[in-house]
C-alpha distance (Angstrom), angle and dihedral (degrees) to the residues before:
residue distance angle dihedral
M1 . . .
I2 3.79 . .
Y3 3.79 115.2 .
R4 3.75 133.6 -172.3
V5 3.78 112.1 -146.0
R6 3.79 124.9 -168.7
H7 3.79 117.7 -171.7
T8 3.80 117.8 -174.5
T9 3.80 125.5 -170.5
S10 3.79 121.5 -175.5
Y11 3.79 127.7 -176.9
T12 3.81 120.7 -170.4
Y13 3.81 113.4 -169.4
G14 3.78 124.6 -150.4
H15 3.81 88.3 -147.5
P16 3.83 127.2 24.8
V17 3.79 118.5 -87.4
D18 3.80 110.3 -132.0
L19 3.82 100.3 -169.9
A20 3.79 131.7 12.1
A21 3.80 140.3 175.9
H22 3.80 120.8 -172.4
I23 3.79 138.2 -178.2
L24 3.81 115.1 -152.2
H25 3.79 128.9 -158.5
L26 3.80 95.4 -175.2
T27 3.80 103.2 115.8
P28 3.83 116.5 88.4
R29 3.79 116.8 -125.6
D30 3.79 132.3 -131.9
C31 3.80 113.2 -113.7
P32 3.81 139.2 143.2
G33 3.80 106.1 -51.6
Q34 3.82 95.1 15.1
V35 3.80 133.6 76.7
V36 3.82 123.7 -177.6
L37 3.81 105.8 -139.6
R38 3.81 97.6 -175.3
T39 3.76 137.2 -16.8
Q40 3.79 140.9 178.9
L41 3.77 136.1 -179.0
E42 3.81 124.0 -158.0
C43 3.81 128.2 -172.1
N44 3.79 133.9 -167.0
P45 2.96 120.1 -129.8
A46 3.78 92.9 32.7
P47 3.82 112.7 -121.1
V48 3.78 121.6 -115.3
R49 3.80 87.2 -130.1
R50 3.80 132.7 20.1
E51 3.80 128.5 -177.3
S52 3.80 133.3 178.8
G53 3.76 130.8 -154.6
V54 3.80 145.2 120.4
D55 3.79 130.9 -82.5
H56 3.80 129.8 -133.3
F57 3.81 91.6 -78.3
G58 3.81 94.8 49.1
N59 3.81 95.4 -103.9
R60 3.79 119.0 146.0
I61 3.80 112.3 -109.2
V62 3.79 136.8 179.7
W63 3.81 125.7 -154.0
L64 3.82 117.7 -151.3
F65 3.80 127.3 -169.3
H66 3.82 125.4 -168.5
E67 3.80 122.2 -171.7
A68 3.82 101.3 171.2
P69 3.82 126.6 77.7
H70 3.82 113.5 -94.9
S71 3.80 134.6 173.5
H72 3.80 97.2 -158.0
F73 3.79 138.8 29.7
D74 3.81 121.7 -159.5
I75 3.80 127.7 -175.3
V76 3.81 126.9 -174.3
A77 3.81 119.5 -173.0
L78 3.81 116.9 -171.9
S79 3.80 123.1 -176.5
D80 3.79 141.1 165.4
V81 3.79 111.3 -147.5
D82 3.81 131.6 -177.3
V83 3.80 110.8 -149.9
H84 3.78 133.7 -179.3
F85 3.76 114.8 145.2
P86 3.80 113.1 -162.3
E87 3.78 124.0 -103.3
P88 3.81 109.7 -95.3
P89 3.79 117.3 -113.4
P90 3.81 119.9 -100.3
A91 3.77 104.7 -70.1
D92 3.78 94.3 -130.4
S93 3.82 90.9 54.3
T94 3.82 94.8 61.4
L95 3.78 123.8 99.5
A96 3.78 121.7 -90.2
W97 3.76 110.9 -88.8
E98 3.82 91.5 -117.7
D99 3.82 89.0 57.9
I100 3.81 90.2 52.3
A101 3.79 90.2 51.0
F102 3.82 90.7 50.9
L103 3.82 94.2 47.7
A104 3.80 92.5 45.5
A105 3.78 92.1 56.1
Q106 3.83 89.0 57.1
D107 3.83 95.2 51.4
A108 3.81 115.2 81.7
D109 3.81 94.7 -157.8
V110 3.78 97.1 44.3
S111 3.80 96.5 40.8
Q112 3.81 92.6 65.1
Y113 3.81 87.0 74.0
L114 3.78 90.8 60.8
F115 3.80 88.7 73.9
G116 3.77 119.1 65.7
G117 3.75 129.1 -151.3
P118 3.81 121.5 -128.0
M119 3.83 92.9 -63.3
G120 3.81 103.2 45.4
A121 3.79 108.2 29.1
P122 3.82 118.2 151.0
S123 3.80 110.5 -86.0
R124 3.79 128.1 -165.6
M125 3.81 92.0 -150.6
V126 3.79 93.1 52.3
G127 3.80 91.5 38.0
E128 3.79 90.9 58.8
Y129 3.80 89.5 52.3
V130 3.82 92.0 49.7
S131 3.81 94.6 42.7
R132 3.81 91.7 69.7
D133 3.80 87.4 79.1
F134 3.81 94.3 48.7
P135 3.80 111.5 63.5
P136 3.81 115.7 169.1
G137 3.80 114.5 -63.5
R138 3.79 97.1 5.8
P139 3.83 116.0 149.4
V140 3.79 105.5 -102.9
L141 3.80 97.4 -127.1
E142 3.81 92.1 51.4
G143 3.78 89.2 57.4
L144 3.79 93.6 43.5
L145 3.80 94.2 51.6
E146 3.80 91.7 48.6
L147 3.80 91.8 47.9
N148 3.81 91.9 47.7
E149 3.80 90.4 52.3
R150 3.80 93.0 44.9
V151 3.81 93.7 53.8
Y152 3.80 89.2 47.5
K153 3.81 92.1 53.4
E154 3.81 100.9 36.8
F155 3.81 100.1 44.6
R156 3.78 126.0 65.0
F157 3.79 121.1 -138.2
R158 3.78 105.6 -126.7
S159 3.78 125.5 155.3
G160 3.77 124.3 -147.9
V161 3.82 97.3 33.9
T162 3.82 96.8 90.4
N163 3.79 137.5 38.9
L164 3.81 140.7 -171.5
R165 3.80 90.3 -73.4
T166 3.81 95.2 55.0
T167 3.80 110.6 116.1
P168 3.82 126.7 -141.7
E169 3.82 88.4 -113.6
E170 3.80 90.3 57.2
V171 3.79 91.2 48.6
L172 3.81 89.8 51.3
Q173 3.79 90.7 52.7
R174 3.81 95.6 43.7
R175 3.83 95.1 43.6
E176 3.80 90.1 -150.9
G177 3.78 140.0 82.6
V178 3.80 140.5 100.1
C179 3.80 136.4 -66.5
Q180 3.80 92.8 -79.5
D181 3.81 90.9 55.3
F182 3.80 95.3 48.6
T183 3.80 90.0 47.6
H184 3.80 93.1 51.6
L185 3.81 89.5 46.4
M186 3.80 92.9 56.1
L187 3.80 92.6 42.3
S188 3.79 91.6 53.1
G189 3.78 94.7 49.6
L190 3.80 96.9 42.5
R191 3.79 91.7 49.7
W192 3.81 90.3 50.8
L193 3.83 86.5 58.7
G194 3.82 90.3 49.4
L195 3.81 95.7 -107.1
P196 3.83 115.4 137.9
A197 3.79 112.2 -122.1
R198 3.78 132.6 167.8
Y199 3.80 136.4 -160.0
M200 3.80 110.8 -110.3
S201 3.80 117.3 -155.3
G202 3.79 124.0 -166.1
Y203 3.78 143.1 82.3
I204 3.79 140.5 -58.6
R205 3.79 127.4 -149.5
T206 3.79 115.8 -108.1
R207 3.78 128.1 -172.4
P208 3.81 129.3 -146.5
A209 3.78 116.8 -111.6
A210 3.79 116.2 -92.5
G211 3.77 110.9 -74.6
Q212 3.80 94.3 10.0
K213 3.78 129.9 109.1
R214 3.76 122.1 -117.2
R215 3.80 113.0 -92.8
L216 3.78 107.1 -131.7
G217 3.79 115.0 -128.0
A218 3.80 92.0 6.0
D219 3.81 97.4 120.0
V220 3.80 121.3 90.8
S221 3.77 139.4 -153.8
H222 3.79 115.4 -81.2
A223 3.79 137.9 -152.7
W224 3.78 134.3 -157.6
V225 3.81 141.2 159.7
G226 3.79 129.3 -88.4
V227 3.81 115.9 -159.4
W228 3.80 129.0 -172.7
L229 3.82 115.4 -126.2
G230 3.78 97.3 -174.4
P231 3.80 138.1 -74.8
E232 3.82 95.2 -64.3
T233 3.81 99.0 48.3
G234 3.79 100.8 28.5
W235 3.79 121.7 -169.7
I236 3.79 130.1 -6.2
G237 3.81 128.5 -167.2
L238 3.81 121.3 -130.1
D239 3.80 122.4 -173.5
P240 3.83 109.1 -158.3
T241 3.81 92.6 178.9
N242 3.80 89.4 65.7
G243 3.80 100.7 21.5
I244 3.81 93.9 -122.8
V245 3.80 142.1 120.2
V246 3.81 113.3 -114.0
R247 3.80 109.6 -106.0
D248 3.80 121.8 138.2
E249 3.82 106.6 -25.8
H250 3.81 98.9 71.1
V251 3.81 130.7 77.2
I252 3.80 117.5 -158.3
L253 3.78 120.2 -137.6
G254 3.78 94.0 176.5
W255 3.78 145.7 -66.1
G256 3.78 142.8 -117.7
R257 3.80 141.5 149.9
D258 3.81 93.4 -69.7
Y259 3.80 142.2 -25.5
A260 3.79 92.9 -68.3
D261 3.82 90.3 65.2
I262 3.78 95.2 52.6
S263 3.83 109.3 26.5
P264 3.84 109.1 152.2
V265 3.83 96.2 -126.1
R266 3.76 129.0 13.0
G267 3.79 135.0 150.1
L268 3.77 149.5 114.5
I269 3.79 129.1 -75.7
L270 3.79 134.8 -172.1
G271 3.78 110.3 -144.8
G272 3.78 126.4 0.0
G273 3.79 125.0 111.0
G274 3.78 133.1 174.5
D275 3.82 89.5 44.3
V276 3.80 122.3 -173.6
L277 3.81 118.8 -158.3
R278 3.80 124.7 -161.3
V279 3.80 123.9 -177.7
G280 3.78 128.4 -175.1
V281 3.80 131.6 179.8
D282 3.79 132.6 -171.1
L283 3.82 118.9 -173.5
V284 3.80 111.5 177.8
P285 3.82 134.9 154.8
L286 3.78 107.0 -96.3
E287 3.81 93.3 -121.5
E288 3.80 91.1 56.2
W289 3.80 91.8 45.4
E290 3.78 92.9 54.1
R291 3.82 92.1 49.3
D292 3.81 95.5 49.9
P293 3.84 114.9 79.2
A294 3.81 91.6 -161.0
L295 3.81 91.3 56.6
L296 3.79 92.9 43.8
N297 3.78 88.4 56.1
L298 3.80 88.6 59.0
G299 3.77 93.4 61.0
A300 3.79 146.6 -48.3
F301 3.78 136.5 -176.5
P302 3.81 115.7 -107.3
T303 3.81 92.3 -138.5
R304 3.79 140.8 13.6
E305 3.78 93.0 -115.7
T306 3.79 114.8 133.9
A307 3.77 121.4 -111.7
């Protein structure tokens, strides 16, 4: 499936910002199961300096520097992405979870995801909750699928009750939150068991209700869990917010240990105050985008050249 994704970020400042430096994680990355066909990122006002590169985890990043006063800051990221993540292996054919934990500890690249940052550190409380699905010798994917389904059923999606300082332990006690919270919860518990897990940042396809038109810019960023199944199978995506395995309805921006590693926009400003932030996302199959005049007005690439 080829998607077009448009992610808009708009800051309005109550007082002018004199100097600013930002790091953006708004460009999808190539990885197994996903190919970025073309991408562009536009900013207003234009920065005095702009640099591109990759971070420690291999995610695409852009650095922006502003040195003139400005009262607003707008970013538009537009990308065409071809996604088709492979079908997971039969769950009962995967290695025992203890074997995965042993192999992960021997792999320098994989083992970094055993240690969480400030938002997804291993937790005994959460680990005991997660461990119910991992009795001795159980194939790892069997346990992961059961855990993914259990979080989906036992936790209520409710926005506005948590924030970036909410811990996995608090989410476990509240039994409610948003995709970021459920992802951090699973990361914390899996890492306590010694299973490598990473925070996946990106988007998920949504559909308008029957008989209703698509609301432009109404989608949001999404988060889910990536778990390593061993050197032969590699990584699999699990979406506890929706109780599904990631296949062809997700687009990956990037990954890290937790949200702090991969936040879409972060930086430092001198000045400002009374800021207002607005974010909008549209993720639509490319064929639908090109047939819909309203979507075409939002943005289109001038050519079919690859990024």
